[in-house]
C-alpha positions, -999 to 999 in steps of 0.1 A, spaced: 679 63 -806 652 45 -825 620 30 -811 618 -7 -822 586 -17 -803 563 -5 -776 539 -23 -752 521 -15 -720 550 -27 -699 581 -16 -719 594 4 -749 622 -13 -769 647 12 -783 679 8 -802 708 30 -789 744 35 -799 767 36 -768 804 45 -766 824 21 -745 840 38 -714 869 14 -717 878 15 -754 859 45 -768 844 23 -795 807 27 -804 783 -3 -804 746 -8 -811 725 -20 -781 689 -28 -774 674 -12 -743 641 -17 -727 626 14 -710 603 0 -683 582 16 -655 593 11 -619 580 -21 -603 572 -31 -567 573 -63 -548 554 -66 -514 561 -91 -486 529 -91 -466 521 -108 -433 489 -111 -414 490 -101 -377 510 -124 -354 479 -130 -333 462 -144 -364 491 -167 -372 515 -143 -389 509 -159 -422 526 -148 -454 502 -136 -482 513 -149 -516 498 -152 -550 499 -180 -576 500 -168 -611 504 -183 -645 535 -167 -661 535 -168 -699 573 -163 -702 580 -197 -686 546 -213 -695 540 -223 -659 525 -211 -626 547 -195 -600 541 -188 -563 553 -153 -555 549 -123 -533 525 -95 -544 538 -72 -571 531 -49 -600 540 -20 -622 539 17 -610 512 36 -629 523 69 -645 528 95 -617 525 70 -590 553 66 -565 565 30 -555 550 32 -520 516 41 -535 519 13 -559 527 -12 -532 496 -3 -512 475 -4 -544 489 -38 -555 484 -54 -521 447 -43 -520 440 -52 -557 457 -86 -556 447 -98 -522 419 -76 -508 441 -69 -478 455 -36 -466 481 -25 -440 490 6 -420 524 -9 -411 548 -4 -440 586 -7 -443 607 1 -473 633 -27 -479 652 -9 -507 653 -17 -544 673 -36 -571 678 -32 -608 660 -63 -623 682 -66 -654 706 -37 -659 720 -53 -691 689 -42 -710 664 -26 -687 664 9 -671 640 4 -642 641 -6 -606 621 -30 -585 612 -15 -550 607 -39 -521 583 -33 -493 573 -52 -461 536 -49 -450 528 -61 -415 495 -67 -398 476 -70 -430 438 -75 -428 412 -82 -453 390 -53 -464 378 -59 -499 374 -84 -528 401 -88 -554 403 -61 -581 423 -76 -609 433 -63 -643 413 -80 -671 442 -103 -681 453 -110 -645 443 -143 -631 457 -154 -597 450 -172 -565 458 -158 -531 473 -181 -505 482 -175 -468 511 -197 -458 531 -202 -427 567 -190 -425 578 -227 -421 559 -237 -453 574 -208 -472 609 -217 -461 603 -253 -473 593 -240 -507 624 -219 -509 647 -248 -500 630 -271 -525 634 -246 -554 596 -241 -558 602 -204 -553 623 -193 -583 610 -159 -594 642 -137 -593 624 -106 -580 607 -126 -552 641 -140 -542 655 -105 -543 627 -93 -520 634 -119 -494 671 -113 -496 664 -76 -488 641 -87 -460 668 -108 -444 692 -78 -445 667 -54 -429 677 -44 -394 644 -56 -379 646 -90 -395 659 -109 -364 630 -99 -342 604 -106 -370 620 -140 -378 619 -150 -341 582 -141 -340 574 -160 -373 593 -191 -362 574 -192 -329 541 -195 -349 524 -230 -351 535 -236 -387 502 -247 -402 499 -234 -438 466 -229 -455 477 -235 -491 
């Protein structure tokens, strides 16, 4: 193993791996990354049941994306703690009603980490945003109907956001929540 580069969000290492199929050795690049979280957050149904999302400029694609709340686990922080922290920092909202939706491996070809998905219900505003120095984002509250239109149009294209909503749709409580969301008036505030 040789370290080829290190940043705040990953460490690039070179490794030699033996194929389980042929027994031959090959050189590979691997990124060691911290765990990530992605939070799907809704305001209370009596307040419209709006989805809280953030708009951020993403330098990898040189464009803004509309996505759910997310971030990197700090050293020693478990994913549930990170989810609560990220929701508060990025939106100023908090929730006492959390559900774990599972996790995925973002890119197992080269990365070693997982992205954990959480659902936060009945979110309410309690503070101002508390962003990292390089973090610039806008918070939007959108109706479920508006979000679905953005999904269908392809405006929502961030793979981890798509993964989070896939996990939401496979959660055992999804049918009840979907019915409640679809009964809301459908006026978005973006």
